[in-house]
mmCIF file of the C-alpha atoms, coordinates in Angstrom:
data_MODEL
# 
_entry.id   MODEL 
# 
loop_
_atom_site.group_PDB 
_atom_site.id 
_atom_site.type_symbol 
_atom_site.label_atom_id 
_atom_site.label_alt_id 
_atom_site.label_comp_id 
_atom_site.label_asym_id 
_atom_site.label_entity_id 
_atom_site.label_seq_id 
_atom_site.pdbx_PDB_ins_code 
_atom_site.Cartn_x 
_atom_site.Cartn_y 
_atom_site.Cartn_z 
_atom_site.occupancy 
_atom_site.B_iso_or_equiv 
_atom_site.pdbx_formal_charge 
_atom_site.auth_seq_id 
_atom_site.auth_comp_id 
_atom_site.auth_asym_id 
_atom_site.auth_atom_id 
_atom_site.pdbx_PDB_model_num 
ATOM 1  C CA . MET A 1 1  ? -5.791  -19.325 -11.945 1.00 0.00 ? 1  MET A CA 1 
ATOM 2  C CA . ASP A 1 2  ? -4.042  -16.462 -13.713 1.00 0.00 ? 2  ASP A CA 1 
ATOM 3  C CA . LYS A 1 3  ? -0.802  -15.815 -11.800 1.00 0.00 ? 3  LYS A CA 1 
ATOM 4  C CA . LYS A 1 4  ? -0.876  -12.093 -12.635 1.00 0.00 ? 4  LYS A CA 1 
ATOM 5  C CA . LYS A 1 5  ? -4.410  -11.723 -11.274 1.00 0.00 ? 5  LYS A CA 1 
ATOM 6  C CA . GLU A 1 6  ? -3.499  -13.774 -8.203  1.00 0.00 ? 6  GLU A CA 1 
ATOM 7  C CA . SER A 1 7  ? -0.593  -11.446 -7.334  1.00 0.00 ? 7  SER A CA 1 
ATOM 8  C CA . SER A 1 8  ? -2.465  -8.191  -7.959  1.00 0.00 ? 8  SER A CA 1 
ATOM 9  C CA . PRO A 1 9  ? -4.101  -6.597  -4.936  1.00 0.00 ? 9  PRO A CA 1 
ATOM 10 C CA . SER A 1 10 ? -7.780  -6.625  -4.099  1.00 0.00 ? 10 SER A CA 1 
ATOM 11 C CA . LYS A 1 11 ? -9.106  -3.163  -3.254  1.00 0.00 ? 11 LYS A CA 1 
ATOM 12 C CA . PHE A 1 12 ? -11.858 -1.704  -1.113  1.00 0.00 ? 12 PHE A CA 1 
ATOM 13 C CA . SER A 1 13 ? -12.980 1.676   0.220   1.00 0.00 ? 13 SER A CA 1 
ATOM 14 C CA . VAL A 1 14 ? -14.199 2.804   3.619   1.00 0.00 ? 14 VAL A CA 1 
ATOM 15 C CA . PRO A 1 15 ? -15.650 6.139   4.757   1.00 0.00 ? 15 PRO A CA 1 
ATOM 16 C CA . PRO A 1 16 ? -13.287 8.788   6.165   1.00 0.00 ? 16 PRO A CA 1 
ATOM 17 C CA . PHE A 1 17 ? -12.261 8.031   9.766   1.00 0.00 ? 17 PHE A CA 1 
ATOM 18 C CA . ALA A 1 18 ? -13.590 4.455   9.596   1.00 0.00 ? 18 ALA A CA 1 
ATOM 19 C CA . SER A 1 19 ? -12.989 2.416   12.749  1.00 0.00 ? 19 SER A CA 1 
ATOM 20 C CA . ASP A 1 20 ? -10.738 -0.654  12.861  1.00 0.00 ? 20 ASP A CA 1 
ATOM 21 C CA . ASP A 1 21 ? -13.916 -2.757  13.148  1.00 0.00 ? 21 ASP A CA 1 
ATOM 22 C CA . GLU A 1 22 ? -15.348 -1.257  9.936   1.00 0.00 ? 22 GLU A CA 1 
ATOM 23 C CA . ILE A 1 23 ? -12.058 -1.880  8.119   1.00 0.00 ? 23 ILE A CA 1 
ATOM 24 C CA . TRP A 1 24 ? -11.892 -5.475  9.434   1.00 0.00 ? 24 TRP A CA 1 
ATOM 25 C CA . ILE A 1 25 ? -15.394 -6.191  8.070   1.00 0.00 ? 25 ILE A CA 1 
ATOM 26 C CA . LYS A 1 26 ? -14.355 -4.898  4.630   1.00 0.00 ? 26 LYS A CA 1 
ATOM 27 C CA . ILE A 1 27 ? -11.208 -7.046  4.715   1.00 0.00 ? 27 ILE A CA 1 
ATOM 28 C CA . LEU A 1 28 ? -13.298 -10.139 5.470   1.00 0.00 ? 28 LEU A CA 1 
ATOM 29 C CA . GLU A 1 29 ? -15.583 -9.347  2.518   1.00 0.00 ? 29 GLU A CA 1 
ATOM 30 C CA . VAL A 1 30 ? -12.569 -9.514  0.164   1.00 0.00 ? 30 VAL A CA 1 
ATOM 31 C CA . LEU A 1 31 ? -11.195 -12.804 1.525   1.00 0.00 ? 31 LEU A CA 1 
ATOM 32 C CA . THR A 1 32 ? -12.313 -16.234 0.327   1.00 0.00 ? 32 THR A CA 1 
ATOM 33 C CA . PRO A 1 33 ? -14.814 -18.120 2.534   1.00 0.00 ? 33 PRO A CA 1 
ATOM 34 C CA . SER A 1 34 ? -12.070 -20.386 3.911   1.00 0.00 ? 34 SER A CA 1 
ATOM 35 C CA . GLU A 1 35 ? -9.812  -17.388 4.623   1.00 0.00 ? 35 GLU A CA 1 
ATOM 36 C CA . GLN A 1 36 ? -12.722 -15.666 6.390   1.00 0.00 ? 36 GLN A CA 1 
ATOM 37 C CA . LEU A 1 37 ? -13.098 -18.659 8.712   1.00 0.00 ? 37 LEU A CA 1 
ATOM 38 C CA . GLU A 1 38 ? -9.359  -18.805 9.412   1.00 0.00 ? 38 GLU A CA 1 
ATOM 39 C CA . ALA A 1 39 ? -8.866  -15.061 9.995   1.00 0.00 ? 39 ALA A CA 1 
ATOM 40 C CA . SER A 1 40 ? -8.353  -14.153 13.651  1.00 0.00 ? 40 SER A CA 1 
ATOM 41 C CA . ARG A 1 41 ? -8.916  -10.517 14.547  1.00 0.00 ? 41 ARG A CA 1 
ATOM 42 C CA . SER A 1 42 ? -7.227  -10.938 17.939  1.00 0.00 ? 42 SER A CA 1 
ATOM 43 C CA . LYS A 1 43 ? -4.051  -12.410 16.366  1.00 0.00 ? 43 LYS A CA 1 
ATOM 44 C CA . SER A 1 44 ? -3.946  -9.929  13.475  1.00 0.00 ? 44 SER A CA 1 
ATOM 45 C CA . GLU A 1 45 ? -1.694  -6.876  13.729  1.00 0.00 ? 45 GLU A CA 1 
ATOM 46 C CA . PHE A 1 46 ? -2.996  -3.320  13.325  1.00 0.00 ? 46 PHE A CA 1 
ATOM 47 C CA . ASN A 1 47 ? 0.038   -1.094  12.685  1.00 0.00 ? 47 ASN A CA 1 
ATOM 48 C CA . ASP A 1 48 ? 0.868   2.531   11.934  1.00 0.00 ? 48 ASP A CA 1 
ATOM 49 C CA . PRO A 1 49 ? 4.272   2.008   10.254  1.00 0.00 ? 49 PRO A CA 1 
ATOM 50 C CA . TYR A 1 50 ? 4.772   5.724   9.544   1.00 0.00 ? 50 TYR A CA 1 
ATOM 51 C CA . MET A 1 51 ? 2.929   9.027   9.960   1.00 0.00 ? 51 MET A CA 1 
ATOM 52 C CA . GLY A 1 52 ? -0.378  8.723   8.106   1.00 0.00 ? 52 GLY A CA 1 
ATOM 53 C CA . GLY A 1 53 ? 0.265   5.107   7.125   1.00 0.00 ? 53 GLY A CA 1 
ATOM 54 C CA . LYS A 1 54 ? -1.771  2.140   8.233   1.00 0.00 ? 54 LYS A CA 1 
ATOM 55 C CA . GLU A 1 55 ? -1.387  -1.598  7.682   1.00 0.00 ? 55 GLU A CA 1 
ATOM 56 C CA . ILE A 1 56 ? -3.226  -4.639  8.927   1.00 0.00 ? 56 ILE A CA 1 
ATOM 57 C CA . ILE A 1 57 ? -1.531  -8.030  8.840   1.00 0.00 ? 57 ILE A CA 1 
ATOM 58 C CA . VAL A 1 58 ? -4.358  -10.572 8.700   1.00 0.00 ? 58 VAL A CA 1 
ATOM 59 C CA . LYS A 1 59 ? -3.373  -13.693 10.635  1.00 0.00 ? 59 LYS A CA 1 
ATOM 60 C CA . ARG A 1 60 ? -4.762  -17.111 11.441  1.00 0.00 ? 60 ARG A CA 1 
ATOM 61 C CA . SER A 1 61 ? -5.082  -18.287 15.048  1.00 0.00 ? 61 SER A CA 1 
ATOM 62 C CA . ASP A 1 62 ? -1.708  -20.077 14.637  1.00 0.00 ? 62 ASP A CA 1 
ATOM 63 C CA . GLN A 1 63 ? -0.283  -16.622 13.772  1.00 0.00 ? 63 GLN A CA 1 
ATOM 64 C CA . SER A 1 64 ? 0.535   -17.522 10.155  1.00 0.00 ? 64 SER A CA 1 
ATOM 65 C CA . ASP A 1 65 ? -0.200  -14.740 7.666   1.00 0.00 ? 65 ASP A CA 1 
ATOM 66 C CA . ILE A 1 66 ? -3.195  -14.726 5.323   1.00 0.00 ? 66 ILE A CA 1 
ATOM 67 C CA . ALA A 1 67 ? -2.848  -11.251 3.804   1.00 0.00 ? 67 ALA A CA 1 
ATOM 68 C CA . VAL A 1 68 ? -1.635  -7.705  4.346   1.00 0.00 ? 68 VAL A CA 1 
ATOM 69 C CA . ALA A 1 69 ? -4.000  -4.745  3.967   1.00 0.00 ? 69 ALA A CA 1 
ATOM 70 C CA . LEU A 1 70 ? -2.376  -1.377  3.282   1.00 0.00 ? 70 LEU A CA 1 
ATOM 71 C CA . LEU A 1 71 ? -3.936  2.076   3.282   1.00 0.00 ? 71 LEU A CA 1 
ATOM 72 C CA . SER A 1 72 ? -3.177  3.259   -0.250  1.00 0.00 ? 72 SER A CA 1 
ATOM 73 C CA . GLU A 1 73 ? -5.011  6.570   -0.616  1.00 0.00 ? 73 GLU A CA 1 
ATOM 74 C CA . VAL A 1 74 ? -6.851  9.036   1.607   1.00 0.00 ? 74 VAL A CA 1 
ATOM 75 C CA . THR A 1 75 ? -9.429  11.358  0.040   1.00 0.00 ? 75 THR A CA 1 
ATOM 76 C CA . ALA A 1 76 ? -12.276 13.518  1.304   1.00 0.00 ? 76 ALA A CA 1 
ATOM 77 C CA . ASP A 1 77 ? -14.666 10.792  0.113   1.00 0.00 ? 77 ASP A CA 1 
ATOM 78 C CA . GLY A 1 78 ? -12.958 7.957   1.965   1.00 0.00 ? 78 GLY A CA 1 
ATOM 79 C CA . ASP A 1 79 ? -9.908  5.764   2.309   1.00 0.00 ? 79 ASP A CA 1 
ATOM 80 C CA . GLU A 1 80 ? -8.730  3.303   -0.348  1.00 0.00 ? 80 GLU A CA 1 
ATOM 81 C CA . TRP A 1 81 ? -7.139  0.061   0.830   1.00 0.00 ? 81 TRP A CA 1 
ATOM 82 C CA . ALA A 1 82 ? -5.249  -2.660  -1.049  1.00 0.00 ? 82 ALA A CA 1 
ATOM 83 C CA . ILE A 1 83 ? -5.003  -6.270  0.144   1.00 0.00 ? 83 ILE A CA 1 
ATOM 84 C CA . TYR A 1 84 ? -2.097  -8.494  -0.823  1.00 0.00 ? 84 TYR A CA 1 
ATOM 85 C CA . ARG A 1 85 ? -2.522  -12.223 -0.174  1.00 0.00 ? 85 ARG A CA 1 
ATOM 86 C CA . GLU A 1 86 ? 0.275   -14.426 1.070   1.00 0.00 ? 86 GLU A CA 1 
ATOM 87 C CA . LEU A 1 87 ? 1.179   -17.030 -1.552  1.00 0.00 ? 87 LEU A CA 1 
# 
């Protein structure tokens, strides 16, 4: 696999004011099938690291990290997110 492509983020959009559940579903759609099975919503961390910022650390049930999703842009049309996988 191309290392550059592997390290670049995956992106997705959600409607303005999307719920955590709606965002979680979009995150799962970006993950591989095996990552989807391993992802634990209850172990994952939903954080607001600064005013207007949002991050979701996607974790397995053993609490190891799969990926980090970061809110990258907010527009009137919706919110853009970027997902960075753990290598």
